[in-house]
C-alpha positions as CSV (number, residue, x, y, z in Angstrom):
1,M,-27.5,-50.3,-55.1
2,A,-26.9,-47.4,-52.7
3,Y,-29.5,-48.4,-50.3
4,D,-31.8,-51.3,-49.4
5,P,-35.1,-50.6,-51.2
6,A,-37.0,-53.0,-48.9
7,L,-35.8,-51.0,-45.9
8,A,-36.8,-47.8,-47.8
9,D,-40.3,-49.1,-48.1
10,R,-40.6,-49.9,-44.4
11,V,-39.5,-46.4,-43.5
12,R,-42.0,-45.0,-46.1
13,R,-44.7,-47.2,-44.4
14,A,-43.7,-45.7,-40.9
15,L,-44.1,-42.4,-42.2
16,A,-47.3,-42.9,-43.9
17,G,-49.8,-39.7,-43.3
18,R,-47.0,-37.7,-41.6
19,T,-46.6,-34.1,-43.0
20,G,-43.4,-32.1,-43.6
21,V,-41.3,-35.2,-44.7
22,T,-39.3,-35.2,-47.7
23,E,-36.9,-37.6,-49.2
24,K,-33.2,-36.7,-50.5
25,A,-30.2,-38.6,-51.7
26,M,-27.4,-37.9,-49.3
27,F,-24.8,-39.8,-47.3
28,G,-24.2,-42.0,-50.3
29,G,-27.9,-43.3,-49.7
30,L,-31.4,-42.0,-48.9
31,S,-32.2,-39.3,-46.3
32,F,-35.7,-38.5,-44.9
33,L,-36.2,-35.1,-43.4
34,L,-38.8,-33.3,-41.5
35,D,-39.2,-29.6,-42.4
36,G,-35.6,-29.8,-43.7
37,K,-33.8,-31.4,-40.9
38,T,-32.6,-35.1,-41.3
39,F,-33.9,-37.5,-39.0
40,C,-33.2,-40.8,-40.6
41,G,-31.7,-42.3,-43.6
42,I,-30.5,-45.5,-45.4
43,V,-26.9,-46.4,-46.3
44,K,-26.5,-49.6,-48.1
45,R,-28.3,-52.1,-45.6
46,D,-28.2,-49.8,-42.4
47,L,-30.8,-47.3,-41.2
48,M,-29.1,-44.2,-40.0
49,V,-31.1,-42.6,-37.2
50,R,-30.6,-39.0,-35.6
51,V,-31.0,-39.6,-32.1
52,G,-29.4,-36.6,-30.5
53,Q,-26.6,-36.4,-27.8
54,D,-28.8,-36.9,-24.9
55,R,-30.0,-40.5,-26.3
56,Y,-26.6,-41.3,-28.1
57,E,-25.1,-43.5,-25.3
58,E,-28.4,-45.3,-24.5
59,S,-28.9,-46.1,-28.2
60,L,-25.5,-47.5,-28.6
61,A,-26.0,-49.9,-25.7
62,R,-28.9,-51.5,-27.8
63,P,-28.4,-54.6,-29.9
64,H,-27.5,-54.1,-33.6
65,I,-26.8,-50.4,-33.0
66,R,-23.2,-48.7,-33.8
67,P,-21.8,-45.2,-34.1
68,M,-22.4,-43.5,-37.5
69,D,-18.9,-43.3,-38.7
70,F,-19.6,-42.2,-42.5
71,T,-16.5,-40.2,-42.4
72,G,-14.2,-42.5,-40.4
73,K,-15.0,-40.6,-37.4
74,P,-18.2,-41.2,-35.2
75,L,-20.8,-38.5,-35.6
76,K,-22.3,-37.8,-32.1
77,G,-26.0,-38.0,-32.0
78,Y,-26.3,-40.4,-35.1
79,V,-26.4,-44.1,-35.0
80,Y,-26.3,-46.9,-37.7
81,V,-29.1,-49.6,-36.9
82,G,-27.8,-52.8,-38.4
83,P,-30.1,-55.1,-40.5
84,E,-30.9,-57.3,-37.8
85,G,-32.1,-54.2,-35.9
86,S,-34.5,-53.0,-38.6
87,R,-35.9,-56.1,-40.3
88,T,-39.5,-55.6,-39.1
89,Q,-41.9,-52.8,-39.4
90,P,-42.2,-52.5,-35.7
91,M,-38.6,-52.2,-35.3
92,V,-38.4,-49.4,-38.1
93,R,-41.1,-47.5,-36.8
94,S,-39.6,-47.3,-33.4
95,W,-36.4,-45.8,-34.7
96,V,-38.2,-43.6,-37.2
97,D,-40.2,-42.3,-34.3
98,K,-37.2,-41.6,-32.3
99,G,-35.4,-39.6,-35.2
100,M,-38.5,-37.5,-35.6
101,A,-38.9,-36.9,-31.8
102,F,-35.5,-35.5,-31.8
103,V,-35.7,-33.2,-34.8
104,E,-38.9,-31.9,-33.6
105,T,-37.1,-30.5,-30.4
106,L,-34.9,-28.5,-32.6
107,G,-35.6,-24.9,-33.4
108,P,-36.3,-23.7,-37.0
109,S,-33.6,-24.1,-39.7
110,R,-31.4,-21.1,-40.1
111,G,-30.9,-22.0,-43.7
112,R,-27.5,-22.2,-45.4
113,R,-25.5,-19.0,-45.5
114,P,-24.0,-18.0,-49.1
115,R,-20.5,-19.0,-49.8
116,R,-17.8,-16.2,-49.8
């Protein structure tokens, strides 16, 4: 299993009624996008959240949070929330809200440029 289906259900419940949200297989797991921009996802048993660089350090100071190091190198602005930090619906909702709030501050997607 590439991601925790129970955690995916908690994320989906946190997103109920919100528009512009899609799901996509990414990062070896499942990602959730708002208007095409990733704001959170699930990799194995961890919740991945895009908090942005301004909230990165304060997020890392919280329990059960570590840098997202999917490639072996931390990706600034993204964190992993361990299973103990996402075990309840209110915990998941709080992180989902943080991720959505960040991507809402971003401008429109520029789209991908064709490869040459």
